[in-house]
Backbone as CSV, one residue per row, in Angstrom:
resi,resn,N_x,N_y,N_z,CA_x,CA_y,CA_z,C_x,C_y,C_z
1,MET,23.132,12.577,19.472,22.045,11.942,18.757,21.792,12.646,17.427
2,ASN,22.777,12.717,16.619,22.665,13.369,15.321,21.878,12.516,14.326
3,THR,21.782,11.202,14.571,21.106,10.329,13.613,19.590,10.477,13.679
4,LYS,19.043,10.948,14.795,17.590,11.031,14.949,16.931,11.912,13.883
5,PRO,17.309,13.184,13.769,16.639,14.014,12.761,16.880,13.512,11.331
6,ASN,18.070,13.004,11.078,18.404,12.538,9.744,17.527,11.350,9.340
7,LEU,17.385,10.367,10.230,16.554,9.210,9.910,15.078,9.571,9.840
8,GLU,14.629,10.448,10.716,13.230,10.862,10.671,12.908,11.598,9.379
9,ILE,13.822,12.423,8.913,13.616,13.137,7.648,13.598,12.152,6.487
10,LYS,14.484,11.166,6.518,14.488,10.159,5.453,13.195,9.355,5.443
11,ILE,12.687,9.012,6.640,11.432,8.273,6.722,10.280,9.113,6.176
12,SER,10.256,10.396,6.542,9.164,11.248,6.068,9.220,11.433,4.552
13,TRP,10.416,11.573,3.996,10.531,11.689,2.529,10.126,10.388,1.843
14,PHE,10.501,9.267,2.443,10.114,7.972,1.890,8.601,7.843,1.836
15,LEU,7.926,8.256,2.916,6.468,8.176,2.953,5.826,9.113,1.943
16,ARG,6.350,10.314,1.818,5.801,11.261,0.838,5.929,10.729,-0.575
17,ILE,7.101,10.243,-0.895,7.324,9.702,-2.244,6.460,8.466,-2.467
18,GLY,6.316,7.636,-1.428,5.474,6.447,-1.544,4.025,6.779,-1.824
19,VAL,3.496,7.789,-1.147,2.106,8.196,-1.375,1.944,8.767,-2.780
20,ILE,2.910,9.549,-3.229,2.843,10.117,-4.579,2.901,9.013,-5.634
21,VAL,3.802,8.049,-5.459,3.904,6.934,-6.412,2.612,6.127,-6.422
22,ALA,2.066,5.840,-5.239,0.811,5.084,-5.172,-0.317,5.852,-5.852
23,GLY,-0.363,7.154,-5.635,-1.392,7.973,-6.274,-1.283,7.962,-7.784
24,PHE,-0.068,8.087,-8.297,0.114,8.047,-9.746,-0.253,6.681,-10.325
25,LEU,0.110,5.599,-9.620,-0.245,4.269,-10.097,-1.762,4.086,-10.128
26,LEU,-2.427,4.526,-9.065,-3.889,4.430,-9.035,-4.526,5.269,-10.130
27,LEU,-4.044,6.485,-10.296,-4.599,7.368,-11.320,-4.382,6.792,-12.719
28,ALA,-3.181,6.315,-12.989,-2.901,5.734,-14.304,-3.747,4.493,-14.546
29,GLY,-3.930,3.693,-13.511,-4.752,2.490,-13.661,-6.202,2.813,-13.936
30,VAL,-6.747,3.783,-13.203,-8.148,4.148,-13.400,-8.351,4.794,-14.769
31,ILE,-7.452,5.672,-15.159,-7.581,6.329,-16.464,-7.484,5.311,-17.599
32,SER,-6.615,4.330,-17.454,-6.457,3.360,-18.541,-7.635,2.392,-18.633
33,THR,-8.464,2.297,-17.583,-9.645,1.433,-17.676,-10.833,2.137,-18.313
34,PHE,-10.753,3.461,-18.428,-11.861,4.201,-19.056,-11.952,3.860,-20.531
35,LYS,-13.161,3.713,-20.987,-13.425,3.598,-22.413,-14.096,4.906,-22.796
36,PHE,-13.435,5.684,-23.617,-13.899,7.032,-23.904,-14.994,7.078,-24.965
37,SER,-15.409,5.929,-25.437,-16.573,5.885,-26.320,-17.742,5.337,-25.494
38,GLY,-18.833,6.037,-25.487,-19.973,5.610,-24.674,-19.818,6.093,-23.237
39,ASN,-20.243,5.295,-22.287,-20.186,5.640,-20.875,-18.835,5.226,-20.293
40,PRO,-17.982,6.183,-19.901,-16.658,5.809,-19.390,-16.715,5.117,-18.034
41,PHE,-17.832,5.218,-17.332,-17.949,4.613,-16.012,-18.688,3.277,-16.049
42,PHE,-18.848,2.706,-17.226,-19.555,1.440,-17.371,-18.877,0.330,-16.578
43,VAL,-17.559,0.349,-16.525,-16.801,-0.680,-15.804,-17.173,-0.686,-14.329
44,PHE,-17.503,0.475,-13.782,-17.743,0.603,-12.349,-19.216,0.435,-11.977
45,GLN,-20.100,0.123,-12.937,-21.525,0.004,-12.644,-21.883,-1.342,-12.019
46,VAL,-21.140,-2.363,-12.294,-21.435,-3.697,-11.775,-20.353,-4.068,-10.766
47,TYR,-20.796,-4.520,-9.598,-19.851,-4.940,-8.564,-20.010,-6.432,-8.357
48,ASP,-18.937,-7.150,-8.558,-18.917,-8.588,-8.298,-17.980,-8.848,-7.126
49,LYS,-18.489,-9.531,-6.111,-17.661,-9.856,-4.958,-16.881,-11.125,-5.282
50,ILE,-15.589,-10.932,-5.582,-14.725,-12.067,-5.893,-13.476,-11.954,-5.033
51,PRO,-12.860,-13.082,-4.687,-11.623,-13.038,-3.903,-10.496,-12.341,-4.679
52,LEU,-9.571,-11.778,-3.928,-8.475,-11.009,-4.511,-7.653,-11.837,-5.492
53,GLN,-7.308,-13.063,-5.113,-6.462,-13.894,-5.977,-7.143,-14.194,-7.304
54,ILE,-8.423,-14.478,-7.259,-9.154,-14.786,-8.497,-9.240,-13.539,-9.371
55,GLY,-9.467,-12.382,-8.745,-9.514,-11.134,-9.507,-8.188,-10.814,-10.171
56,LEU,-7.103,-10.992,-9.429,-5.780,-10.732,-10.012,-5.487,-11.679,-11.168
57,LEU,-5.801,-12.956,-10.977,-5.563,-13.920,-12.061,-6.430,-13.618,-13.285
58,HIS,-7.665,-13.191,-13.050,-8.550,-12.832,-14.158,-7.985,-11.647,-14.950
59,HIS,-7.558,-10.610,-14.241,-7.021,-9.428,-14.922,-5.708,-9.755,-15.631
60,LEU,-4.922,-10.629,-15.044,-3.671,-11.032,-15.686,-3.943,-11.863,-16.938
61,LYS,-4.911,-12.773,-16.843,-5.252,-13.630,-17.981,-5.785,-12.813,-19.148
62,HIS,-6.610,-11.819,-18.856,-7.207,-10.999,-19.910,-6.370,-9.759,-20.229
63,GLN,-5.192,-9.695,-19.684,-4.231,-8.605,-19.918,-4.863,-7.237,-19.693
64,GLN,-5.537,-7.099,-18.575,-6.130,-5.824,-18.198,-5.115,-5.083,-17.323
65,TRP,-4.167,-4.460,-17.988,-3.024,-3.856,-17.297,-3.436,-2.663,-16.439
66,GLY,-4.481,-1.974,-16.814,-4.937,-0.844,-16.020,-5.400,-1.270,-14.642
67,MET,-6.171,-2.340,-14.577,-6.620,-2.836,-13.277,-5.443,-3.362,-12.456
68,LEU,-4.511,-4.034,-13.110,-3.331,-4.521,-12.390,-2.492,-3.354,-11.872
69,LEU,-2.437,-2.268,-12.649,-1.724,-1.068,-12.205,-2.420,-0.458,-10.995
70,SER,-3.746,-0.467,-11.001,-4.492,0.031,-9.842,-4.247,-0.826,-8.616
71,TYR,-4.244,-2.132,-8.779,-3.939,-3.028,-7.664,-2.527,-2.762,-7.121
72,THR,-1.588,-2.510,-8.026,-0.224,-2.210,-7.591,-0.196,-0.932,-6.757
73,GLY,-0.936,0.078,-7.183,-1.014,1.316,-6.409,-1.617,1.091,-5.037
74,LEU,-2.651,0.261,-4.970,-3.255,-0.057,-3.677,-2.292,-0.812,-2.776
75,ILE,-1.554,-1.742,-3.348,-0.577,-2.505,-2.557,0.499,-1.587,-2.011
76,VAL,0.980,-0.664,-2.834,1.978,0.306,-2.371,1.402,1.149,-1.233
77,LEU,0.176,1.604,-1.384,-0.462,2.443,-0.369,-0.690,1.678,0.932
78,ILE,-1.049,0.413,0.837,-1.298,-0.394,2.036,0.001,-0.736,2.761
79,THR,1.075,-0.955,2.018,2.324,-1.341,2.671,3.069,-0.162,3.302
80,LEU,2.707,1.059,2.968,3.407,2.215,3.543,3.334,2.273,5.072
81,PRO,2.170,2.069,5.707,2.184,2.087,7.178,3.025,0.980,7.789
82,ILE,3.040,-0.179,7.150,3.847,-1.283,7.663,5.324,-0.911,7.603
83,ILE,5.745,-0.379,6.468,7.147,0.033,6.322,7.483,1.152,7.296
84,ARG,6.540,2.065,7.521,6.745,3.163,8.469,7.010,2.633,9.879
85,VAL,6.221,1.657,10.310,6.403,1.101,11.653,7.725,0.343,11.733
86,ILE,8.085,-0.378,10.696,9.370,-1.093,10.689,10.532,-0.102,10.783
87,LEU,10.479,0.959,9.977,11.559,1.959,10.009,11.611,2.686,11.347
88,THR,10.443,2.918,11.957,10.424,3.555,13.271,11.033,2.638,14.320
89,ALA,10.738,1.345,14.256,11.348,0.392,15.189,12.860,0.373,15.017
90,ILE,13.330,0.395,13.785,14.776,0.439,13.535,15.378,1.718,14.096
91,LEU,14.670,2.831,13.920,15.132,4.111,14.459,15.278,4.045,15.971
92,PHE,14.273,3.478,16.645,14.337,3.381,18.105,15.443,2.437,18.562
93,ILE,15.661,1.357,17.834,16.743,0.429,18.194,18.097,1.104,18.038
94,ARG,18.280,1.868,16.966,19.551,2.570,16.758,19.796,3.632,17.829
95,GLN,18.689,4.193,18.382,18.824,5.192,19.435,18.882,4.559,20.826
96,LYS,18.851,3.221,20.862,18.886,2.463,22.102,17.692,2.772,23.018
97,GLU,16.550,3.035,22.412,15.307,3.215,23.153,14.475,1.953,22.931
98,TYR,14.808,0.941,23.717,14.257,-0.383,23.480,12.787,-0.500,23.878
99,HIS,12.348,0.280,24.842,10.931,0.251,25.205,10.072,0.727,24.023
100,LEU,10.489,1.814,23.406,9.742,2.331,22.258,9.837,1.378,21.063
101,ALA,10.979,0.723,20.917,11.124,-0.256,19.834,10.179,-1.429,20.048
102,CYS,10.036,-1.866,21.303,9.089,-2.957,21.596,7.660,-2.526,21.302
103,ILE,7.328,-1.289,21.625,5.988,-0.783,21.319,5.757,-0.757,19.813
104,ALA,6.766,-0.336,19.059,6.644,-0.316,17.600,6.472,-1.723,17.045
105,ILE,7.154,-2.696,17.631,7.019,-4.082,17.173,5.627,-4.616,17.502
106,VAL,5.088,-4.243,18.671,3.721,-4.651,19.017,2.725,-4.024,18.037
107,VAL,2.939,-2.767,17.678,2.073,-2.115,16.681,2.181,-2.840,15.343
108,LEU,3.389,-3.240,14.975,3.583,-3.990,13.730,2.824,-5.308,13.761
109,LEU,2.891,-6.011,14.878,2.141,-7.262,15.002,0.635,-7.005,14.916
110,GLY,0.179,-5.918,15.520,-1.233,-5.561,15.422,-1.649,-5.266,13.991
111,LEU,-0.789,-4.574,13.256,-1.085,-4.314,11.842,-1.170,-5.605,11.041
112,MET,-0.236,-6.499,11.301,-0.231,-7.770,10.574,-1.485,-8.584,10.874
113,VAL,-1.881,-8.618,12.153,-3.091,-9.358,12.515,-4.319,-8.718,11.868
114,SER,-4.401,-7.389,11.901,-5.574,-6.727,11.324,-5.642,-6.939,9.809
115,PHE,-4.502,-6.911,9.133,-4.507,-7.160,7.698,-4.886,-8.605,7.398
116,SER,-4.366,-9.545,8.185,-4.676,-10.944,7.909,-6.138,-11.259,8.200
117,LEU,-6.748,-10.585,9.181,-8.162,-10.810,9.459,-9.057,-10.141,8.420
118,GLY,-8.523,-9.159,7.711,-9.329,-8.451,6.723,-9.448,-9.159,5.396
119,PHE,-8.601,-10.151,5.130,-8.641,-10.851,3.859,-9.534,-12.082,3.958
120,GLU,-10.354,-12.281,2.934,-11.119,-13.502,2.815,-10.326,-14.500,1.988
121,ILE,-10.259,-15.680,2.483,-9.501,-16.721,1.757,-10.461,-17.651,1.080
């Protein structure tokens, strides 16, 4: 079973790099939304509850690249656990541990259901 440590190390490096990339995207997005004249936190003083699709289209229409960069960082951060469970299921299938692979697939389905219930349409 030489593939086990190798795949686990690759998965852990993938997750580390993913978190770092997401962090940099979020940081760059937040920094680029600051207006350094006056109150830099003015953008964050008003909260409007709007659906995700409308917010993305608004930022795209007004070319607010900083906010879109922040959304990209959030998307990367949210998809990391999903990718982790998929890679773990693949790892278990390659090791012929089908019970654990089924458990990983059930966890994946649970993640998908929880994400779909969390979005307002």
